[in-house]
N, C-alpha and C positions, 0 to 999 in steps of 0.2 A: 528862647530860653531866658534871655535878658528880661523879657516881660514877666515871665513866671517868677524870676528871682525878685524883681521889684514888687511883685504881688505877695511876697513872703513864702513862696513855695521852696521847698528844699530841692536842690538839683545836684546831679553828679553825672560824670561821664568818664569813660576811659580816655586817657590822655594821648594814646598813640593812634587814635582815629580808627575808622572802620577798615582801613586797608594797610596800616603799618607804615614804616617798618616797626617791628615790635620794640617796645620800651623807648621809643623816641618821641619826645613831647612835640606836639604840633603847636602852632600859634593860636589855635582856637580858644584855649582857656585864658590866654593872656588878653586876647581881644575882648572876650566876654567880661573879664574882670575890669578892663578899662571902661567898657560900655555900661556895665551894671553898677559899678562902684563897690562891688563885693570883692573880697580878697579870694585868692586861690588857696585852698587848704589841701596841700598834698598829703596823700595817705596811700598805704598799701595794706592788703590783707593777705596773710600767708596761712596755709593749712599744712598740717603734718602729712596727711594721707589724702590722695586725690586721684581721680581718673583724669587723663589728659587727652584732649581731642587732637587729631592730626591737622588742625587748621594752622594758618600762618602765625597766629598768636599763641598757639599751644594752650588754648583755653582750658582751665582747670575746674573740675567739678568735685567739690569736697565729698569725701566718703562719710557715711553716717558716723556720728559720735567722735569724729576726729577733733584734735585740738586745733584752735585757730588763734591768730593774733593779728590785731589791727595796730599799725604804727602810723602816727600822725606827725607832721612837721609843723613848724611855725607858719602862719599865714603869709602869703606873698601878696603885697599890695601893689596895684598898678595905678599910677596917677591917671586921671581923666584926660589930662593934656599930654600924655606920653607920645613922643615922636617915634619914628621907626627905630632909631638907635636904642631908645629906652625899652621899647617893646622887645627887641632882639635880646637885650641884656636880661630882661625879666624871663624870657623863654629859656635862655641859657642858665639862669639861676634856678628855674624850675627843674630843668634837666639834671643839674647837679644834685638838687635835693632828692629828686626821685631816684637817681642812681644810688644815693646813700641809703634811702629807705629800702630799696630792693636788696642791697648788700646786707643790711641788718636783718631783713626778713629771711633771706636765705641762710644766714648764720643761725638764726633761731630754729628754722626748719631742720637743719642738720645737726642741731645740738642734742 
């Protein structure tokens, strides 16, 4: 993915990984930001009406014509020379930002 980013390709992935736990940021985005030199841009998408799968992440499929909102936060930059303590601090920062985005998205959905 770092190679694709350096080549100018847009990239994105879910932060809680392929196995969860749900809504818990893993270190992958932080390590990718360190390696690629690109910041992490935290975002969430919320929809008013959806079908929900019975999977571990409760994957949501938007219903046709439903309202949707994307909420972005400020980029999180990770220095190329970040040590383990800085990487953990950046992951913790990312988690706090994502928790806030989720709270805001849920408030909008229920408004």
